[in-house]
RONUVO-766503 format. One record per residue: x, y, z of N, C-alpha, C in turn; residue in one letter. Coordinates in steps of 0.05 Angstrom, whole numbers, padded with zeros to 5 digits, always signed. Each point is the difference from the previous one (the first is absolute). Layout:
XYZXYZXYZA...
//
This chain:
+02054+03472+02892-00018-00021+00011+00004-00026-00015X-00001-00022+00014+00004-00026-00013-00025-00009-00014X+00004-00019-00018-00023-00012-00014-00016-00017+00019X-00026-00002-00006-00018-00017+00016+00003-00030-00007X+00011-00005-00024-00002-00027-00012+00014-00021+00017X-00010-00025-00002+00012-00022+00013+00027-00007-00013X+00019-00009+00017+00027-00005-00010+00004-00029-00008X-00019-00017+00007+00002-00028-00007-00028-00012-00002X-00003-00022-00015-00027-00012-00002-00009-00010+00028X-00026+00004+00005-00011-00008+00026-00024-00019-00005X-00002-00019+00018-00023-00019-00002-00026+00014+00005X-00020-00007-00016-00027+00011+00006-00014-00018+00020X-00024+00006+00007-00016-00017+00017-00005-00027-00014X-00003-00022+00014-00007-00025-00013-00026+00003-00015X-00003-00013-00023-00023+00004-00017-00026-00009+00014X+00001-00020+00017-00025-00009+00012-00011+00020+00020X+00016+00020+00008-00010+00021+00018-00022+00017-00014X-00003-00003-00026-00019+00016-00015-00027-00015-00003X-00003-00024+00012-00025-00014-00002-00006-00018+00024X+00020-00006+00015-00003-00018+00023-00018+00011+00021X-00021-00014+00007-00021+00010+00019+00011+00004+00028X+00020-00017+00008+00011+00003+00027+00017+00025+00002X+00015+00006-00021+00016+00025-00001-00019+00024+00001X-00022-00002-00016-00019+00022-00001-00013+00005+00027X-00006-00021+00015-00012+00003+00026+00019+00014+00020X+00026-00007-00003+00020+00014+00016+00001+00029-00006X-00002+00007-00026+00001+00028-00008-00024+00015+00011X-00023-00013+00000-00024+00013+00011+00004+00005+00030X+00010-00020+00014+00003+00002+00030+00022+00020+00007X+00023-00002-00013+00023+00015+00008+00003+00027-00013X-00014+00004-00023+00003+00025-00015-00026+00016+00000X-00021-00011-00013-00025+00015-00003-00015+00003+00026X+00004-00017+00019-00013+00003+00027+00018+00016+00019X+00023+00008-00009+00019+00013+00017+00007+00029-00009X+00002+00004-00026+00008+00026-00011-00024+00019-00003X+00007+00025-00004-00021+00020-00006-00009-00003-00029X-00026-00003-00004-00011-00006-00026-00016+00025-00010X+00006+00008-00024-00014+00024-00011-00029-00007-00007X-00018+00018+00007-00029-00004-00006-00009+00018-00023X+00002+00026+00005-00009+00019-00021+00007+00029+00008X-00004+00018-00018+00002+00029+00006-00026+00008+00013X+00001+00018+00020-00024+00008+00014-00021+00012-00018X+00009+00013-00022-00019+00013-00018-00011-00019-00021X+00007-00025+00001-00011-00020-00019-00027-00010+00010X-00007+00007+00024-00026-00009+00012-00015+00024+00009X-00026+00001-00007-00017+00023+00007-00009-00002+00029X-00009+00022+00012-00010-00001+00027-00027-00016+00000X-00005-00013+00022-00023-00018+00003+00002-00024-00018X+00024-00009-00006+00004-00024-00016+00019-00019+00014X+00001-00025-00009+00018-00020+00012+00015-00014-00022X+00022-00013+00007+00015-00016-00019+00012-00024+00016X-00002-00024-00012+00011-00023+00013+00026-00008-00014X+00017-00015+00015+00025-00010-00011+00004-00028+00011X+00005-00019-00018+00005-00028+00009+00029-00006-00004X+00013-00010+00021+00028-00009-00002-00001-00029+00010X+00001-00019-00019-00003-00028+00005-00028-00004+00013X-00001-00010+00025-00026-00005+00012-00007+00023+00020X+00017+00020+00001-00007+00024+00017-00015+00020-00017X-00020+00013+00013-00016+00019-00015-00005+00024+00018X+00006+00024-00011-00003+00024+00016-00019+00019-00015X-00012+00019+00015-00017+00020-00012+00009+00028+00009X+00004+00017-00020+00007+00028+00005-00025+00017-00004X-00006+00017+00020-00025+00016-00001+00008+00030+00002X-00010+00016-00018+00003+00029+00003-00027+00012+00007X-00002+00012+00023-00026+00011+00009-00006+00027-00012X-00022+00012+00008-00009+00025-00012+00019+00023+00006X+00016-00003+00021+00020+00020+00007+00027-00006-00013X+00001-00021-00017+00023-00009-00015+00021-00012+00019X-00008-00009+00023+00018-00015+00018+00001-00029-00009X+00024-00011+00001+00005-00028-00008-00001-00018+00024X-00014-00022-00003+00000-00022+00020+00005-00026-00015X+00015-00018+00012+00005-00026-00013-00004-00022+00020X-00016-00020-00007-00006-00023+00017+00004-00026-00015X+00003-00022+00016-00003-00026-00013-00029-00003-00007X-00005-00012-00024-00027-00002-00011-00015-00024+00012X-00003+00000+00026-00012-00023+00014-00017+00009+00023X-00024-00011+00002-00018+00006+00023+00010-00016+00024X-00001+00013+00023+00010-00012+00025-00020-00020+00013X-00023-00005-00013-00019-00019+00010+00011-00028-00005X-00001-00009-00025+00011-00026-00007+00018+00001-00024X+00010+00024-00006+00021+00003-00019-00008+00005-00029X-00025+00005-00005-00009+00003-00028+00014+00024-00013X+00005-00002-00026+00009+00022-00016-00023+00021-00001X+00007+00025+00001-00021+00021+00000-00003+00012-00027X+00021+00011-00011-00001+00012-00027+00008-00021-00021X-00018-00004-00019+00005-00021-00020+00011+00011-00026X-00005+00025-00006+00010+00013-00025+00027+00012+00004X+00014+00005-00022+00027+00012+00002-00002+00029+00009X-00020+00014-00008-00004+00028+00009-00029+00007-00004X-00007+00023+00013-00028+00009-00003-00005+00023+00018X-00026+00009+00000-00008+00023+00016-00012-00010+00026X+00007+00014+00022-00012-00007+00026-00029+00009+00000X-00018-00017+00009-00028+00007+00001-00006+00018+00023X+00016-00002+00021-00003+00018+00024+00026-00001+00015X+00001+00013+00023+00024+00000+00017+00000-00024+00018X-00018-00019-00005-00001-00025+00015+00006-00023-00018X+00017-00018+00009+00007-00024-00015-00018-00023+00011X-00014-00014-00018-00017-00022+00009+00009-00026-00013X+00006-00020+00017+00009-00026-00010-00023-00013-00015X+00004-00011-00024-00022-00011-00016-00010-00027+00011X+00014-00012+00019-00008-00026+00010-00020+00003+00023X+00008+00011+00023-00018+00002+00023-00006+00029+00008X+00008+00019-00018-00007+00028+00004+00012+00013+00025X+00022-00010+00009+00014+00016+00020+00008+00027-00013X-00001+00021+00015+00005+00027-00011+00024+00013+00014X+00015+00015-00016+00025+00013+00010+00001+00028-00009X+00013+00017+00015+00006+00027-00009+00022-00001-00021X-00005+00013-00023+00019-00002-00023+00026+00013+00005X+00001+00021+00018+00025+00014+00004+00017-00013+00022X-00012-00008+00022+00015-00011+00022+00000-00030+00001X-00019-00013-00014-00002-00029+00001-00014-00010+00025X-00011+00018+00016-00013-00008+00025-00026-00016-00005X-00004-00021+00014-00025-00016-00002-00023+00017+00011X-00020+00004-00016-00023+00016+00008-00022-00018+00011X-00008-00020-00015-00022-00017+00008+00003-00028-00011X-00013-00019+00014-00002-00028-00011-00030-00005-00004X-00006-00022-00013-00029-00007-00004-00008-00022+00019X+00016-00006+00020-00005-00023+00018-00015+00010+00025X-00010-00019+00015-00010+00006+00027+00022+00011+00017X-00006+00017+00019+00020+00013+00016+00012-00020+00021X+00026+00003+00004+00014-00015+00020+00012+00019+00021X-00002-00007+00025+00009+00018+00021+00031+00004-00001X+00015-00021-00006+00029+00001+00001+00012+00007-00027X-00016+00007-00020+00011+00006-00027+00008+00030-00001X+00026+00004-00005+00011+00027-00002+00006+00007-00029X-00014+00018-00012+00003+00007-00028+00028+00009-00006X+00014+00012+00019+00027+00011-00005+00020-00021-00007X-00006-00025+00007+00018-00022-00007-00004-00011-00028X-00019+00011-00015-00006-00011-00026-00001+00021-00022X+00017+00020+00003+00003+00020-00021+00014-00012-00024X-00003+00012-00023+00015-00009-00024+00030+00002+00006X+00015-00019-00010+00029+00001+00005+00013+00020-00019X+00015+00018+00011+00014+00021-00016+00025-00011-00012X+00006+00010-00024+00024-00007-00014+00020+00023+00003X+00025-00007+00006+00021+00020+00002+00005+00013-00027X-00003+00027-00001+00004+00013-00026+00015+00027+00005X+00011+00009-00022+00015+00026+00001-00004+00014-00027X-00005+00026+00002-00003+00016-00025+00024+00018-00003X+00015-00005-00021+00025+00015-00005-00004+00015-00027X+00001+00026+00001-00003+00017-00024-00025-00008-00016X-00022-00007+00014-00025-00007-00013-00001-00029-00009X+00021-00016+00005+00001-00028-00008-00006-00017+00024X-00020-00018-00002-00009-00016+00022+00014-00027+00000X+00013-00006+00022+00014-00026+00004-00013-00015+00024X-00002-00026-00002-00009-00016+00022+00022-00019+00009X-00001-00009+00025+00018-00020+00010-00017-00019+00017X+00002-00026-00007-00017-00019+00014+00011-00008+00027X+00023+00012+00008+00010-00003+00027-00005+00026+00014X-00018-00001+00020-00012+00025+00011+00020+00020+00012X+00023-00009+00009+00018+00018+00015+00023+00010-00016X+00003-00008-00025+00022+00008-00017-00002+00029-00007X+00022+00015+00001-00001+00029-00006+00011+00006-00028X-00012+00021-00012+00007+00008-00027+00023+00020+00001X+00022-00006-00013+00021+00020-00003+00010-00001-00028X+00003+00023-00012+00008+00002-00028+00027-00014-00005X+00018+00002+00019+00027-00012-00003-00002-00030-00003X-00018-00013+00014-00002-00029+00000-00020-00011-00021X-00018+00017-00010-00021-00010-00018+00010-00001-00029X+00014+00022-00008+00007+00002-00029+00028-00011-00005X+00002-00021-00015+00027-00010-00007+00013+00018-00020X-00016+00013-00017+00011+00019-00019-00016+00026+00003X+00014+00021+00010-00013+00025+00007+00015+00023-00014X-00015+00019-00009+00012+00024-00013-00013+00025+00012X+00017+00018+00010-00010+00024+00013-00016+00018-00018X+00000-00005-00026-00016+00016-00018-00030+00000+00009X-00008-00022+00011-00028-00003+00008-00008+00020+00022X+00020+00009+00015-00006+00018+00021-00007+00028-00010X+00005+00005-00025-00006+00027-00012-00029+00002-00009X-00014-00022+00001-00028+00000-00011-00020-00006+00022X-00021+00015+00001-00022-00005+00019-00019-00021-00013X+00009-00025+00001-00016-00021-00013-00028-00003+00012X-00002+00007+00026-00026-00003+00013-00021+00018-00012X+00009+00021-00014-00019+00018-00012-00007-00007-00029X+00014-00020-00011-00005-00008-00027-00027-00014-00004X-00011+00001-00024-00025-00014-00006+00007-00026-00015X-00016-00020+00005+00003-00026-00013-00017+00001-00026X+00013+00001-00023-00015+00003-00025-00009-00026-00011X+00014-00022+00005-00007-00025-00012+00011-00023+00017X-00015-00022+00001+00008-00025+00013-00003-00023-00020X+00020-00017-00001+00000-00023-00019+00009-00025+00015X-00014-00022-00005+00006-00025+00013+00005-00022-00021X+00018-00018+00007+00005-00023-00018+00011-00023+00016X-00010-00024-00006+00011-00024+00012+00020-00012-00020X+00023-00007+00011+00022-00010-00017+00007-00028+00010X+00002-00018-00019+00005-00028+00006+00030-00005+00004X+00010+00011+00022+00028-00005+00007+00003+00004+00030X+00022-00011+00011+00006+00003+00028+00007+00030+00005X-00007+00010+00023+00003+00028+00006+00030+00009-00002X+00018-00019+00006+00029+00007-00001+00009+00004-00029X-00012-00014-00019+00008+00003-00028-00007+00028-00010X-00023+00010+00009-00007+00027-00009+00018+00021+00012X+00008-00004+00025+00019+00018+00013+00027-00001-00014X+00009-00023-00008+00025-00003-00013+00000+00014-00027X-00022-00003-00014-00003+00013-00026+00002+00030+00003X-00013+00011+00021+00001+00029+00005+00028+00009+00006X+00016-00018+00011+00026+00008+00011+00023+00000-00020X-00005-00007-00025+00022+00000-00020-00011+00010-00026X+00019+00007-00018-00008+00010-00026+00014-00016-00023X+00010-00024+00007+00011-00017-00021-00021-00007-00021X-00025+00000+00009-00022-00007-00018-00011+00024-00016X+00008+00024+00007-00013+00024-00010-00001+00003-00031X+00023-00002-00014-00001+00005-00029-00019-00018-00015X-00002-00026+00007-00018-00017-00015-00028-00002+00011X-00004+00005+00026-00027-00002+00011-00013+00028+00000X+00015+00021+00004-00011+00027+00001+00012+00018-00021X-00005-00004-00026+00012+00017-00020-00009+00029+00002X-00025+00005+00008-00010+00028+00002+00013+00014+00024X+00003-00014+00022+00013+00011+00024+00029+00005-00005X+00013-00019-00014+00029+00003-00005+00006+00023-00020X-00020+00006-00016+00003+00024-00017-00002+00025+00017X-00019+00000+00019-00004+00023+00018+00024+00004+00019X+00011-00022+00011+00022+00001+00019+00024-00013-00014X+00016+00015-00014+00022-00011-00016+00019-00018+00016X+00005+00006+00026+00017-00017+00016-00009-00029+00000X-00026-00004-00001-00011-00028+00000+00009-00016-00025X+00007+00014-00021+00010-00014-00024+00026-00014+00006X+00014+00008+00020+00025-00013+00009-00005-00021+00021X-00026-00006+00005-00008-00020+00020+00008+00007+00028X+00001+00026+00006+00008+00009+00026-00022+00016+00014X-00002-00002+00026-00019+00016+00015+00012+00027+00007X+00026+00001+00006+00014+00024+00008+00027+00001-00015X+00009+00024-00006+00026+00002-00014+00022-00013+00016X-00002-00001+00027+00021-00012+00016-00001-00030+00000X-00018-00012-00015-00001-00029-00002+00024-00011-00015X+00011+00017-00018+00023-00008-00016+00026+00005+00015X+00019-00019+00000+00025+00003+00015+00016+00025-00009X-00003+00008-00026+00015+00023-00010-00018+00024-00005X-00020+00003+00017-00020+00021-00004+00012+00028-00001X+00020+00005+00017+00012+00027+00001+00014+00007-00026X+00015-00019-00010+00015+00004-00025-00020+00004-00023X-00020-00017-00001-00020+00001-00022-00016+00027+00001X-00006+00009+00023-00014+00025+00003+00017+00023-00011X+00026-00001+00005+00018+00022-00009+00005-00002-00030X+00001-00024-00011+00009-00003-00028-00023-00003-00020X-00024-00007+00009-00023-00005-00018-00020+00023+00004X-00010+00010-00023-00018+00023+00001-00029-00008+00000X-00006-00025-00010-00028-00008-00002-00013-00002+00028X-00026+00007+00002-00013+00002+00025-00002-00028+00014X+00002-00021-00015-00001-00027+00013+00024-00006+00018X+00020+00018-00002+00023-00002+00018-00001+00019+00023X-00021+00017+00000-00002+00021+00020-00026-00002+00017X-00019-00016-00010-00026-00002+00015-00020+00021-00009X-00024-00003+00009-00021+00019-00007-00018-00010-00023X-00019+00016-00007-00019-00007-00022+00012+00010-00026X-00011-00010-00022+00009+00008-00027-00005+00030-00004X+00013+00011-00019-00002+00029-00005-00030+00007-00006X-00009+00020+00014-00028+00010-00004-00020-00013+00018X+00007-00023+00013-00019-00014+00017+00001+00012+00028X-00023+00000+00014-00002+00012+00027-00010-00019+00021X-00013-00022-00008-00012-00018+00019-00005-00027-00013X-00008-00020+00016-00007-00026-00010-00029+00002-00011X-00003+00003-00026-00026+00001-00012+00003-00009-00029X-00022-00003-00014+00000-00012-00027+00016+00018-00019X-00001+00026+00003+00016+00018-00017+00022+00014+00014X+00004-00006+00026+00022+00013+00015-00007+00027+00011X-00024+00010-00007-00008+00027+00008-00013+00001+00028X+00005+00022+00014-00013+00004+00026-00024+00018-00003X-00005+00008-00025-00023+00018-00006-00001+00025+00017X+00024+00011+00006+00002+00025+00015-00004-00003+00029X+00002-00024+00011-00005-00004+00029+00023-00014+00014X+00024+00009-00003+00023-00011+00014-00003+00005+00030X+00010-00020+00015+00002+00004+00029+00026+00014+00005X-00001+00026+00005+00024+00017+00000+00020-00008+00022X-00010-00009+00023+00017-00006+00022+00021-00021-00005X-00005-00018-00020+00017-00023-00004+00015+00001-00026X-00002+00021-00016+00012+00000-00027+00030-00002+00001X+00013+00012+00019+00029-00002+00002+00009-00028+00005X-00016-00014+00017+00007-00028+00007-00004-00019-00024X-00020+00007-00016-00007-00017-00023+00017+00004-00024X+00014+00023-00001+00014+00008-00024+00020-00021-00010X+00016-00012+00018+00020-00019-00008-00010-00029+00002X-00024-00004+00011-00010-00027+00004-00025-00006-00016X-00017+00020-00002-00026-00004-00014-00022-00009+00018X+00007-00014+00021-00020-00011+00019+00015-00005+00027X-00015-00001+00021+00011-00005+00027-00017-00022+00012X+00013-00020+00013-00015-00022+00012+00004-00002+00030X-00021-00008+00013+00000-00007+00029-00014-00027+00002X+00011-00018+00015-00013-00027+00002+00003-00012+00028X-00020-00015+00007+00000-00015+00025-00009-00029-00005X+00018-00018+00005-00008-00029-00002-00017-00007+00023X-00021-00016-00003-00005-00016-00024-00023+00012-00018X-00011+00024+00006-00026+00006-00011-00002+00025-00018X+00020+00017-00002-00005+00025-00014+00025+00013-00012X-00003+00010-00025+00020+00019-00010-00014+00024-00012X+00014+00023+00002-00012+00026-00007+00020+00013-00019X-00011+00011-00022+00016+00014-00020-00009+00029-00001X+00020+00018+00000-00006+00028-00003+00009+00008-00029X-00019+00011-00015+00006+00007-00028-00005+00030-00004X+00003+00010-00024-00001+00028-00004-00025+00014+00008X-00023-00013-00004-00025+00013+00006-00019-00017+00018X+00010-00023+00009-00018-00017+00016+00017-00019+00017X-00015-00015+00017+00012-00021+00016-00016-00026-00005X+00014-00022-00002-00014-00026-00002+00009-00018+00022X-00020-00012+00014+00006-00018+00022-00011-00028-00008X+00017-00020+00003-00009-00027-00007+00002-00018+00025X-00022-00013+00006-00001-00018+00023-00001-00029-00010X+00015-00018+00013+00000-00028-00006-00010-00016+00024X-00020-00016-00005-00011-00018+00021-00002-00028-00012X+00014-00020+00012-00002-00027-00011-00028-00012+00005X-00010-00014-00019-00025-00015+00002+00006-00028+00009X+00020-00012-00013+00010-00026+00008+00029-00001-00010X+00013-00024+00001+00028-00001-00006+00007+00006-00029X-00021-00001-00017+00005+00004-00029-00018+00022-00012X-00010+00018+00017-00017+00021-00010+00002+00025+00018X+00002+00023-00012+00002+00025+00015-00019+00020-00012X-00012+00017+00017-00017+00022-00009+00014+00026+00001X+00000+00015-00022+00011+00026-00002-00022+00021+00003X+00005+00021+00015-00018+00023+00001+00017+00025-00004X-00006+00015-00021+00015+00024-00006-00018+00025+00004X+00011+00020+00014-00014+00025+00004+00017+00022-00014X-00014+00017-00015+00013+00023-00012-00008+00025+00015X+00020+00015+00011-00005+00024+00016+00009+00025-00015X-00016+00021+00002+00005+00025-00014-00005+00023+00019X+00014+00023-00003-00008+00024+00014-00029+00006-00008X-00016+00010+00018-00028+00005-00005-00004+00020-00023X+00019+00019-00002-00002+00020-00022+00003-00012-00027X+00015-00022-00002+00004-00014-00025-00026-00013-00009X-00013-00014+00018-00026-00013-00008-00022+00020-00004X+00003+00024+00012-00021+00020-00004+00001+00013-00027X+00022-00004-00015+00004+00012-00026-00015-00017-00021X-00021+00010-00012-00016-00016-00019+00015-00008-00025X+00023+00014-00005+00016-00006-00024+00020-00023+00006X+00004-00007+00025+00019-00021+00007-00011-00027-00005X+00014-00016-00016-00009-00027-00007+00015-00020+00018X-00014-00010+00021+00013-00019+00018+00007-00026-00014X-00015-00007-00021+00005-00025-00014+00028-00001-00012X+00012+00023-00006+00026+00002-00011+00021-00013+00019X-00005+00003+00026+00017-00011+00021-00009-00028+00006X-00025-00004+00006-00011-00026+00009+00004-00022-00021X-00006+00006-00025+00003-00021-00021+00029-00009-00003X+00018+00018+00003+00029-00007-00002+00008-00018+00023X-00009+00008+00025+00007-00016+00023-00012-00028-00002X-00025-00003-00009-00012-00026-00003+00014-00017-00021X+00008+00013-00022+00015-00014-00020+00025-00013+00012X+00015+00015+00015+00025-00010+00012-00006-00022+00020X-00020+00003+00016-00007-00020+00020-00011-00026-00013X-00014+00003-00021-00010-00024-00014+00023-00015-00013X+00019+00014-00010+00024-00013-00012+00016-00014+00022X+00002+00012+00023+00014-00012+00023-00016-00025+00009X-00026+00002+00001-00017-00022+00009+00003-00024-00019X+00000+00005-00026+00002-00022-00020+00026-00015+00002X+00022+00015+00002+00026-00014+00001+00005-00013+00027X-00013+00011+00022+00002-00013+00026-00014-00027+00000X-00022-00001-00015-00015-00026-00003+00017-00020-00016X+00014+00010-00020+00018-00018-00015+00022-00011+00018X+00011+00018+00017+00021-00008+00019-00011-00022+00019X-00025+00004+00010-00012-00019+00019-00003-00027-00013X-00008-00001-00025-00005-00025-00013+00025-00017-00004X+00023+00013+00002+00025-00015-00005+00013-00011+00025X-00007+00010+00024+00015-00007+00024-00006-00029+00009X-00023-00011-00008-00007-00027+00010+00019-00022-00010X+00013+00005-00022+00018-00020-00012+00026-00003+00016X+00006+00019+00017+00027+00002+00011+00002-00007+00030X-00023-00005+00012+00000-00011+00027+00015+00016+00021X+00018-00013+00015+00014+00012+00022+00027+00013-00009X+00006-00001-00025+00024+00013-00010-00004+00030+00001X+00022+00015-00004-00001+00030+00000+00009+00011-00026X-00009+00024-00006+00010+00015-00023+00024+00017+00008X+00006+00020-00017+00023+00017+00006-00008+00029-00004X+00011+00017+00017-00004+00029-00001+00025+00012-00014X-00005+00017-00019+00021+00013-00015+00006+00028+00011X+00021+00014-00010+00009+00025+00013-00022+00021+00005X-00019+00002-00019-00021+00021+00002-00022-00007+00020X+00001-00024+00011-00022-00009+00017+00006+00002+00030X+00014+00021+00007+00007+00004+00028-00024+00005+00018X-00021+00012-00010-00024+00005+00016-00014-00027+00006X+00001-00018-00020-00012-00026+00004+00016-00016+00021X+00026+00003+00000+00016-00013+00021-00008+00010+00027X-00004+00027+00003-00009+00011+00026-00027-00011+00007X-00018-00002-00019-00027-00011+00004+00002-00029+00010X+00016-00016-00013+00003-00028+00008+00012-00002+00029X+00018+00017+00006+00011+00000+00028-00021+00007+00020X-00017+00019-00007-00023+00008+00017-00018-00024+00005X-00008-00014-00022-00018-00023+00002+00012-00021+00018X+00026-00007-00005+00013-00021+00016+00001+00007+00030X+00006+00025+00005+00003+00009+00028-00027-00001+00014X-00022+00006-00014-00026+00001+00012-00011-00028+00006X+00005-00019-00018-00013-00026+00004+00018-00022+00011X+00025+00008+00007+00019-00020+00009-00011-00014+00025X
//
């Protein structure tokens, strides 16, 4: 198999694309309003609860009823457009949604208009004023929305980077052990680019680079190097073969899985240490020795992005009183905070360079693919 690396230097996106408001508006219209956007794992929300999600000026609400059925609507009353749910999440007071402005009421599961508070009109048909449904799809317990109502979800077209390892796990049955949010002062593309390369790993992630020796070579995959086959045959150190350091089993503070390895994926993880699945523009998912971590990216504006990370575990793992979830979560947060800090440093530098472009080096082939995706979408 050939190396993944680029064979010549490639131009990056123009630097002003990381702060220009007109470019950002195009990205919202052509990408975030068109692609499937990850919302959450179904088990991250309890029954009889709701959760809202804001994408630019669009606002949706996800509701899980007492039967654990999911419904998703635009968060707007059909009377005169008032926002209905003001908090990010909460418990449903009843199976009826009541608008806080004029108290129009709706069925929480179907969105059907039940009653208004106005005098009755002969020609008023309540069926014409139901809450507007949002197109959504649940894949392996992961909830995705699409703001274009007729677009269909297909795995082949959604995931730019897909690994069949994920098919071995019943993710829909996993429990969400922890959720973490952080706002990062950088353009959403900068965070994606940082995720897509490991040139920064030795100096930004010393703990992670110790756990994953390959990262000490500034590579994401052993095939990133043009002579990877020769190096694999002639070098004995694990950093030429992939995988975690000797004795480590998962991404955690001490590398231990505490006796809770996900058996179905161990063979896949042996030579890699981790497996990734990602869908631009909103989500990447990592499979590790004893857990799964999902990270969602939603832009707040052209120079700020919100990260939401969910840690998923087999229910038997979390049921073990001896299992310390913090061993996994604290390590993941450390890595993401390091990524956030250097992404903010990256953002602060781009303003000096205007409409000129940077350069992509051999290891940044995923970033080249990402840039091609952006250009194709907003052309």
